Steps between C-alpha positions, in 0.01 A plus 500: 500500500538371154663152448797647307571770761476239780750270342743788432485635840518142656820425306654794666418338844618158384168355360424394142327232323620165355882445505570854619353438847751585769307450820421845550742706716626198695736365224805655682404347833471153383839352500451336848700225636577182311327273748182445688314637676358753263253760629354559149513321177418692194450325162433637157455398143309184527138352518346529850523135579871474390597823690344353811682172456821680483428751782383249748798277415733786589335511845563131559188362353132503617586234764661790685151634559262213470544170690321162433155484636457875542183701393579786273294809410601707199358858460526632146336817394169386336311808568390595154306352208777535260706263268870465588636734225323792668732484808236535755532160655785266583615299206334152505812333351693623804229387748479164348882448540492615857227237577696233313817569695322497833350160420833371374648607831249278672215737606194305605267756361528836303228748518463823300248783558433877476234738626427640161381848405307387190265206511712213630400221260586719199828607659600150570411382157608777276827564673591144399593433859224253584582272203873521569469414859270207441728369225797513749306302764419793724158605637327829434316638805235769496559831689164664418318430828546630848457151628848416386666776716597475875545787735861563614681768699775697344737548801723805422279646229468867482180538303416136455429358841289197403353361182340197338746287307442201270506181702769347283755742649429349840486138406805476249860434587653696218377835348632588154420837366499538116405861402527672171698816477278788370401869529227571762305823520477493869826346625720607197625152460337161563746229586535245794364719786198622300420141410427423870180707460348197319535297825248702698127539491467876560716649224329827524626569853848512366408762247313710759760480772845574351552245228877511533503448879253212479723328243800529745289409805375171335851379531486506885247215457667290238791515259511262193748225500607594148420781262499448123459821311369459148642767273430329157208715389535830688219746515676832488198730530120494566539248778385299666300339198605708200314636200665323195812318393669830447530519893722188496872448453640152462799498737544118532639521849454350849616571854494250781580572866405386847502863601168673386649842557811428297295334222300816473787736518677315215187482296447875552816562307337376192293811501811717552405585846672514832334253749492788755257683269241220559350563836394149589852367419647764734253440776556122493868556508478731790285245685778244459317299250780456258782683315460758232853612459618278220861582562489284807360199319668206320320500155537235246433598131413234238483590124337254277 
């Protein structure tokens, strides 16, 4: 789809660029209650770090999720050897601020990793995430070797009965999921649940054994403490890694939620889609992993 056609059709669904962004089709659902607790916080119109600061503040601050002395693991999408403006990986400015906020809340250690698709050292470097995490005081950890993964059972999984997950998921107290919102050729949309694929060793098993079901099944094993959806540079087509800058729309938006299903349901609206159209969201909802009906949620909107 041509860029102009995408933007024109997206405005009809409530999506545009720059100041015209209206949080997709969820604008009319976002009045919410005036007080905490919010199920979702959606922020637009600022830089990634500023939006996160405002969003996490609305949820009561990072101290609601990270306690002094705890070990934190942050899982961005670092799967591709791309610069941030290409919209394939999580924005490094956002990742840096999440690390900083965790340390400010008293975290003992903050680790960041991904099981990348492209060569991992290039992904870590060229995405800008390695430098950002190091500058913030966090620690980058490899995910390129099977030795870092431990076998676990997935009790309740339909297709995914067991798997090898990165050891950090087993040894950390807090698990923060920081995906980027983008188009994906296999799963339609890549958001919070799709980002869990970078936590496992055998990524190919998911693709060969009902990708959507495996994405939902993973949540039987572990759900993130917090989900922070990066919708600053949004890859609207040719995902998951894109072809050129013409694939990217600058939405300058962010969604934060404890509920991984709710986070993905809200982010799906940026693409003008109903969450029920995305099979892994529907499957996770039906399995009781979260809420996809946004009308039932207390949603806080922040315009910067």
